[in-house]
NUDRENLUM-246987 format. One line per field, with one value per residue (C-alpha): residue number from 1; residue in three letters; chain; x, y, z. Coordinates in steps of 0.25 Angstrom, whole numbers, padded with zeros to 4 digits. Example, Ala and Ser with C-alpha at 12.3 -4.5 7.8 and 13.67 -1.06 7.14 Angstrom:
n <- [1, 2]
res <- [ALA, SER]
chain <- [A, A]
px <- [0049, 0055]
py <- [-0018, -0004]
pz <- [0031, 0029]
***
This chain:
n <- [1, 2, 3, 4, 5, 6, 7, 8, 9, 10, 11, 12, 13, 14, 15, 16, 17, 18, 19, 20, 21, 22, 23, 24, 25, 26, 27, 28, 29, 30, 31, 32, 33, 34, 35, 36, 37, 38, 39, 40, 41, 42, 43, 44, 45, 46, 47, 48, 49, 50, 51, 52, 53, 54, 55, 56, 57, 58, 59, 60, 61, 62, 63, 64, 65, 66, 67, 68, 69, 70, 71, 72, 73, 74, 75, 76, 77, 78, 79, 80, 81, 82, 83, 84, 85, 86, 87, 88, 89, 90, 91, 92, 93, 94, 95, 96, 97, 98, 99, 100, 101, 102, 103, 104, 105, 106, 107, 108, 109, 110, 111, 112, 113, 114, 115, 116, 117, 118, 119, 120, 121, 122, 123, 124, 125, 126, 127, 128, 129, 130, 131, 132, 133, 134, 135, 136, 137, 138, 139, 140, 141, 142, 143, 144, 145, 146, 147, 148, 149, 150, 151, 152, 153, 154, 155, 156, 157, 158, 159, 160, 161, 162, 163, 164, 165, 166, 167, 168, 169, 170, 171, 172, 173, 174, 175, 176, 177, 178, 179, 180, 181, 182, 183, 184, 185, 186, 187, 188, 189, 190, 191, 192, 193, 194, 195, 196, 197, 198, 199, 200, 201, 202, 203, 204, 205, 206, 207, 208, 209, 210, 211, 212, 213, 214, 215, 216, 217, 218, 219, 220, 221, 222, 223, 224, 225, 226, 227, 228, 229, 230, 231, 232, 233, 234, 235, 236, 237, 238, 239, 240]
res <- [MET, ARG, ASN, THR, GLN, ARG, ILE, ASN, LYS, SER, GLN, LEU, ARG, ARG, LYS, LEU, LYS, ILE, ASN, GLN, GLY, ILE, GLU, ILE, GLU, PHE, LEU, HIS, GLU, GLN, TYR, GLU, ASP, LYS, TYR, SER, ALA, GLN, ILE, ALA, ASP, ILE, LEU, THR, GLU, ASP, THR, PHE, LEU, ILE, THR, ASN, PRO, PHE, ALA, ASN, GLY, LYS, LEU, ILE, LYS, ILE, SER, ASN, GLY, THR, LYS, GLY, THR, VAL, PHE, LEU, GLN, LYS, GLN, ASN, GLY, LEU, TYR, ARG, ILE, PRO, VAL, THR, VAL, ILE, SER, LYS, GLU, VAL, ASP, VAL, THR, PRO, LEU, LEU, LYS, LEU, LYS, ILE, SER, GLY, GLN, ILE, LYS, ARG, THR, GLN, GLU, ARG, LYS, SER, PHE, ARG, LEU, GLU, ILE, TYR, GLU, GLU, THR, GLU, TYR, GLU, LEU, VAL, GLY, ALA, GLU, VAL, PHE, GLN, ALA, GLU, ASN, ILE, THR, GLY, ILE, ASP, GLY, GLU, GLU, ASN, ASP, HIS, LYS, ALA, LEU, ILE, VAL, ASP, ILE, SER, ALA, GLY, GLY, LEU, LYS, MET, LYS, MET, GLN, THR, MET, MET, GLU, LEU, GLU, GLU, GLU, GLU, ILE, ILE, ARG, ILE, ASN, LEU, ASP, PHE, ALA, ASP, LEU, SER, VAL, THR, LYS, VAL, LEU, GLY, GLN, VAL, VAL, ARG, VAL, THR, GLU, LYS, ILE, GLU, ASN, ASP, GLN, LYS, LYS, TYR, ILE, VAL, GLY, VAL, LYS, PHE, VAL, ASN, LEU, ALA, LYS, GLU, HIS, LYS, ASP, LYS, LEU, VAL, LYS, TRP, ILE, PHE, ASP, LYS, GLN, ARG, GLU, LEU, ARG, GLN, LYS, GLY, LEU, ILE]
chain <- [A, A, A, A, A, A, A, A, A, A, A, A, A, A, A, A, A, A, A, A, A, A, A, A, A, A, A, A, A, A, A, A, A, A, A, A, A, A, A, A, A, A, A, A, A, A, A, A, A, A, A, A, A, A, A, A, A, A, A, A, A, A, A, A, A, A, A, A, A, A, A, A, A, A, A, A, A, A, A, A, A, A, A, A, A, A, A, A, A, A, A, A, A, A, A, A, A, A, A, A, A, A, A, A, A, A, A, A, A, A, A, A, A, A, A, A, A, A, A, A, A, A, A, A, A, A, A, A, A, A, A, A, A, A, A, A, A, A, A, A, A, A, A, A, A, A, A, A, A, A, A, A, A, A, A, A, A, A, A, A, A, A, A, A, A, A, A, A, A, A, A, A, A, A, A, A, A, A, A, A, A, A, A, A, A, A, A, A, A, A, A, A, A, A, A, A, A, A, A, A, A, A, A, A, A, A, A, A, A, A, A, A, A, A, A, A, A, A, A, A, A, A, A, A, A, A, A, A, A, A, A, A, A, A, A, A, A, A, A, A]
px <- [0045, 0035, 0023, 0014, 0001, -0009, -0022, -0035, -0049, -0057, -0045, -0043, -0059, -0057, -0048, -0054, -0062, -0068, -0062, -0049, -0037, -0027, -0018, -0018, -0007, -0010, -0001, 0002, 0014, 0002, 0000, 0013, 0008, -0001, -0014, -0020, -0038, -0048, -0055, -0070, -0077, -0076, -0085, -0081, -0068, -0061, -0064, -0066, -0066, -0056, -0056, -0047, -0035, -0030, -0018, -0014, -0026, -0033, -0040, -0032, -0036, -0035, -0040, -0047, -0039, -0027, -0020, -0016, -0013, -0022, -0013, -0022, -0015, -0018, -0014, -0010, -0003, -0003, -0013, -0010, -0021, -0021, -0033, -0037, -0047, -0058, -0067, -0069, -0081, -0085, -0094, -0090, -0076, -0069, -0068, -0059, -0064, -0052, -0052, -0042, -0033, -0021, -0016, -0020, -0006, -0005, 0010, 0015, 0006, 0012, 0003, 0013, 0020, 0035, 0044, 0059, 0066, 0082, 0079, 0086, 0080, 0081, 0074, 0074, 0070, 0055, 0056, 0044, 0045, 0039, 0031, 0015, 0007, -0003, 0005, 0018, 0016, 0029, 0038, 0053, 0065, 0078, 0085, 0095, 0089, 0096, 0097, 0091, 0088, 0075, 0072, 0057, 0045, 0028, 0017, 0020, 0034, 0048, 0062, 0073, 0090, 0099, 0113, 0113, 0100, 0102, 0095, 0083, 0075, 0062, 0047, 0057, 0049, 0056, 0052, 0058, 0061, 0054, 0054, 0058, 0043, 0032, 0024, 0021, 0030, 0045, 0045, 0037, 0036, 0039, 0042, 0054, 0046, 0059, 0074, 0084, 0098, 0104, 0119, 0121, 0135, 0140, 0133, 0122, 0110, 0097, 0082, 0072, 0058, 0048, 0033, 0029, 0020, 0007, 0011, -0002, -0011, -0007, 0007, 0005, -0002, 0009, 0020, 0013, 0013, 0025, 0029, 0022, 0027, 0040, 0039, 0033, 0045, 0054, 0051, 0049, 0064, 0066, 0070, 0059]
py <- [-0024, -0024, -0034, -0033, -0041, -0043, -0038, -0043, -0033, -0038, -0035, -0021, -0017, -0018, -0008, 0002, 0011, 0026, 0038, 0031, 0038, 0031, 0035, 0031, 0031, 0030, 0022, 0032, 0043, 0053, 0049, 0051, 0051, 0045, 0053, 0052, 0049, 0041, 0030, 0034, 0022, 0008, 0001, -0013, -0023, -0018, -0003, 0010, 0025, 0034, 0050, 0056, 0062, 0074, 0080, 0096, 0098, 0092, 0080, 0069, 0064, 0048, 0039, 0028, 0015, 0023, 0012, 0016, 0010, 0013, 0014, 0013, 0013, 0005, 0001, -0013, -0009, -0002, -0005, -0005, -0005, -0006, 0002, 0007, 0020, 0015, 0026, 0040, 0045, 0059, 0057, 0072, 0069, 0063, 0047, 0035, 0024, 0013, -0003, -0012, -0017, -0027, -0032, -0024, -0025, -0021, -0018, -0018, -0024, -0015, -0005, 0006, 0003, 0005, 0009, 0010, 0021, 0028, 0042, 0047, 0056, 0060, 0059, 0065, 0059, 0062, 0053, 0043, 0048, 0060, 0058, 0058, 0052, 0059, 0071, 0073, 0088, 0096, 0083, 0086, 0077, 0078, 0089, 0080, 0071, 0058, 0053, 0040, 0034, 0030, 0016, 0014, 0023, 0021, 0027, 0021, 0023, 0022, 0014, 0023, 0016, 0023, 0020, 0028, 0026, 0037, 0031, 0029, 0018, 0011, 0021, 0031, 0043, 0051, 0062, 0058, 0067, 0063, 0075, 0068, 0061, 0070, 0072, 0087, 0084, 0079, 0073, 0062, 0056, 0040, 0029, 0020, 0006, -0001, -0002, -0010, -0015, -0016, -0019, -0014, -0012, -0017, -0004, -0004, 0003, 0006, 0002, 0011, 0008, 0021, 0022, 0036, 0043, 0051, 0053, 0063, 0053, 0064, 0063, 0047, 0048, 0059, 0047, 0037, 0043, 0047, 0031, 0028, 0039, 0036, 0020, 0025, 0034, 0023, 0012, 0021, 0022, 0007, 0009, 0001]
pz <- [-0027, -0036, -0037, -0048, -0048, -0060, -0055, -0062, -0064, -0053, -0044, -0050, -0048, -0034, -0033, -0042, -0035, -0040, -0039, -0037, -0042, -0054, -0061, -0076, -0088, -0101, -0112, -0122, -0124, -0123, -0108, -0102, -0088, -0076, -0073, -0061, -0061, -0054, -0056, -0061, -0062, -0062, -0073, -0074, -0071, -0083, -0086, -0077, -0078, -0074, -0073, -0087, -0082, -0083, -0084, -0084, -0082, -0095, -0097, -0104, -0117, -0118, -0130, -0128, -0131, -0121, -0112, -0100, -0085, -0073, -0061, -0049, -0035, -0023, -0009, -0013, -0027, -0039, -0051, -0065, -0074, -0089, -0094, -0108, -0111, -0117, -0116, -0109, -0101, -0094, -0082, -0075, -0079, -0090, -0089, -0094, -0095, -0095, -0097, -0091, -0100, -0095, -0084, -0071, -0062, -0047, -0043, -0028, -0019, -0008, 0000, -0008, -0019, -0017, -0025, -0025, -0027, -0023, -0018, -0007, 0004, 0017, 0030, 0044, 0058, 0065, 0076, 0078, 0093, 0089, 0078, 0079, 0067, 0069, 0071, 0061, 0059, 0065, 0068, 0066, 0060, 0063, 0057, 0049, 0035, 0034, 0020, 0015, 0000, -0003, -0010, -0010, -0007, -0006, -0001, 0011, 0015, 0009, 0012, 0015, 0011, 0020, 0025, 0042, 0049, 0057, 0068, 0059, 0067, 0063, 0067, 0066, 0059, 0048, 0038, 0022, 0011, 0000, -0009, -0021, -0021, -0027, -0014, -0007, 0004, 0004, 0017, 0025, 0037, 0038, 0048, 0048, 0048, 0045, 0045, 0040, 0035, 0022, 0018, 0004, -0001, 0012, 0017, 0027, 0024, 0031, 0023, 0031, 0027, 0031, 0030, 0029, 0039, 0039, 0024, 0018, 0007, -0003, -0002, -0001, -0014, -0019, -0015, -0022, -0034, -0035, -0033, -0045, -0053, -0049, -0052, -0065, -0068, -0063, -0074, -0085, -0084, -0081, -0068, -0062]
***
């Protein structure tokens, strides 16, 4: 369930850091994507500088007065900051001077934003008794993959639904197929943290909560990006 709060400028300023990565979306049909950038300087409570985004190796030309939204991901949620481009500057690299031009909002106070999805997947048992967090290379799973339906996912873990448990228990280590997400790897390790039973249409289902184990920061960052891109896609389709 999403939880959106209004944030004032002084609260936001405490969250802004120089060299912090952000994404910006310009509200003009000329610009179709979100663009990655960095905060270059914090000037006042409502103005700050960001690096001018590039696309396909070329500097994006942005006119003064162009409105947009800056997306800032923090542990306690996603900040949406409405901005207006008020000037352009050059200091080693081209910069955009932005002014906050509307109500700042923070969505989802949870440590990791959780997206409701319905993606079929497969998992294999690894076994808690042979798992060592400091050395996971070379762990073999069972030969047979088991099917499940992922019903939500975050950078920290996921929730699966299945009809049979296949002796899956809490603290069990499993390897899960995430080939639907835009990651450098297709399978990740997870630990079962919760197993509950649920009756749906007179049939017993099992809901399994899984936290990712030793997920590299590179893969976690890509997963966060995929989650928010997917959320944007679903919202544009009117599905959420």
